[in-house]
C-alpha positions as CSV (number, residue, x, y, z in Angstrom):
1,M,77.3,136.4,70.9
2,S,75.1,137.7,68.1
3,L,73.6,141.2,67.9
4,V,70.2,139.9,68.8
5,E,71.4,138.1,71.9
6,T,73.1,141.3,73.3
7,R,69.9,143.3,73.1
8,P,67.3,143.3,75.9
9,R,64.6,140.7,75.7
10,S,61.9,143.2,74.7
11,F,63.9,144.1,71.6
12,R,64.1,140.4,70.6
13,Q,60.3,140.0,71.2
14,A,59.6,143.2,69.2
15,L,61.8,141.9,66.3
16,C,60.0,138.5,66.3
17,L,56.6,140.2,66.3
18,F,57.7,142.5,63.5
19,M,59.0,139.6,61.4
20,A,55.8,137.5,62.1
21,G,53.8,140.6,61.0
22,V,55.7,141.0,57.7
23,C,55.3,137.2,57.0
24,G,51.6,137.4,57.8
25,V,51.0,140.4,55.5
26,T,53.1,138.8,52.7
27,I,51.2,135.5,52.9
28,T,47.8,137.3,53.0
29,L,48.6,139.5,50.0
30,F,49.9,136.5,48.0
31,G,46.8,134.5,48.9
32,L,44.5,137.4,47.9
33,L,46.2,137.8,44.5
34,L,46.3,134.1,43.9
35,L,42.6,133.5,44.8
36,D,41.3,136.6,42.8
37,R,39.2,134.6,40.4
38,R,36.5,137.3,39.7
39,P,35.2,137.0,36.2
40,V,36.6,139.3,33.5
41,L,33.6,138.9,31.1
42,T,30.3,137.2,31.3
43,L,29.8,135.9,27.8
44,G,26.4,135.5,26.3
45,P,25.3,133.9,23.0
46,S,27.5,134.2,19.9
47,A,27.0,134.1,16.2
48,I,29.1,134.0,13.0
49,V,28.4,136.7,10.4
50,P,27.9,136.1,7.5
51,N,26.3,132.7,7.8
52,P,26.7,130.6,5.7
53,A,30.4,131.4,5.1
54,H,32.9,130.1,2.5
55,A,36.3,128.5,3.2
56,G,38.9,131.3,3.0
57,Q,36.4,134.0,3.7
58,M,36.8,136.7,6.4
59,V,34.0,136.5,9.0
60,S,33.1,138.0,12.3
61,V,32.2,136.2,15.5
62,V,29.8,138.4,17.5
63,W,28.7,137.8,21.0
64,S,27.1,139.7,23.8
65,A,29.0,140.2,27.0
66,I,29.1,142.1,30.3
67,E,32.6,143.3,31.0
68,H,33.6,143.5,34.6
69,R,37.3,144.4,34.3
70,N,40.2,144.5,31.9
71,C,42.9,141.9,32.2
72,A,45.8,140.8,30.0
73,G,45.6,137.4,28.3
74,E,45.4,135.4,25.1
75,V,42.7,133.9,22.9
76,R,43.0,130.6,21.0
77,R,40.3,130.2,18.4
78,V,39.0,126.8,17.2
79,V,36.8,126.0,14.3
80,T,35.5,122.4,14.1
81,D,34.2,121.4,10.6
82,S,31.6,118.9,9.6
83,S,34.2,116.1,9.4
84,G,35.1,116.7,13.1
85,V,38.5,118.2,12.1
86,R,39.7,120.9,14.6
87,H,41.3,123.9,13.0
88,E,43.2,125.9,15.7
89,F,44.4,129.4,15.1
90,K,47.6,131.0,16.5
91,P,47.0,132.6,20.0
92,E,46.4,136.3,20.0
93,A,46.5,138.9,22.7
94,T,43.1,139.7,24.3
95,A,41.8,143.2,23.4
96,Y,41.3,145.9,25.9
97,H,37.9,147.7,25.9
98,D,36.7,150.9,27.4
99,A,35.5,150.2,30.9
100,M,31.8,149.9,31.0
101,D,31.1,147.9,34.1
102,N,27.9,145.9,34.1
103,D,26.9,147.4,30.7
104,K,25.8,144.8,28.2
105,R,27.8,145.1,25.0
106,T,28.4,143.2,21.8
107,F,31.9,142.3,20.8
108,A,33.0,141.3,17.3
109,R,36.3,139.8,16.2
110,Q,37.3,138.9,12.7
111,F,39.0,135.8,11.5
112,R,39.4,134.0,8.2
113,I,37.7,130.6,7.8
114,P,40.6,128.2,7.0
115,R,40.8,127.0,3.4
116,G,40.8,123.3,4.4
117,V,37.4,123.4,6.2
118,A,34.9,120.8,5.0
119,A,31.6,122.1,3.7
120,G,28.6,121.7,6.1
121,P,27.8,122.5,9.7
122,A,30.7,123.8,11.7
123,T,31.3,125.3,15.2
124,Y,33.5,128.0,16.5
125,H,34.7,128.6,20.1
126,S,37.6,130.3,21.7
127,I,39.7,129.4,24.8
128,I,40.6,132.5,26.7
129,T,43.5,132.6,29.2
130,R,43.7,135.7,31.4
131,W,45.8,137.0,34.2
132,C,44.8,140.1,36.2
133,N,47.9,140.3,38.5
134,P,51.4,139.0,38.5
135,I,50.6,135.9,40.6
136,Q,48.0,134.7,38.1
137,Q,50.6,134.5,35.4
138,M,51.6,131.2,37.1
139,W,48.0,130.1,37.5
140,P,45.9,132.0,35.0
141,M,42.1,132.0,34.6
142,V,40.9,129.9,31.7
143,E,37.4,130.0,30.2
144,R,35.8,128.8,27.1
145,S,33.5,131.0,25.0
146,P,30.0,129.9,24.0
147,T,29.9,127.8,20.9
148,A,28.8,129.5,17.7
149,H,27.2,127.2,15.1
150,F,27.4,128.1,11.4
151,T,27.5,126.6,8.0
152,V,30.4,126.4,5.6
153,A,29.1,126.6,2.0
154,D,30.6,124.8,-1.0
């Protein structure tokens, strides 16, 4: 006979209710963390400064944003040149900012225009992968920044 079978029926019922409660709370918390898809940033228009830029030159991408919360993540930058060639940069960690909920701000990030970029019209965008809790590391939030159009000079 097991320990549970030797106890009165009310003890077994209480144990079952307790275990059901623990399972229910665990599933609920897991679901809340998994489904937390609130935006981190609301990104507005972006621009490359200076424009036009030269291959190999350090430039800044500037965009307006409303920051809602800070979360860890990574950014992959992509420049597509006038020949349609995609130049992808190594992923970088996202930057943390001072919390200014619902306050419009501008953010600027510097990067070097790759030397092999063809002259003419080009675009820039970034792919941002974020996780705001441990569960989201398995299923992160992915967003694409607005596209910035610029010109690569000869």
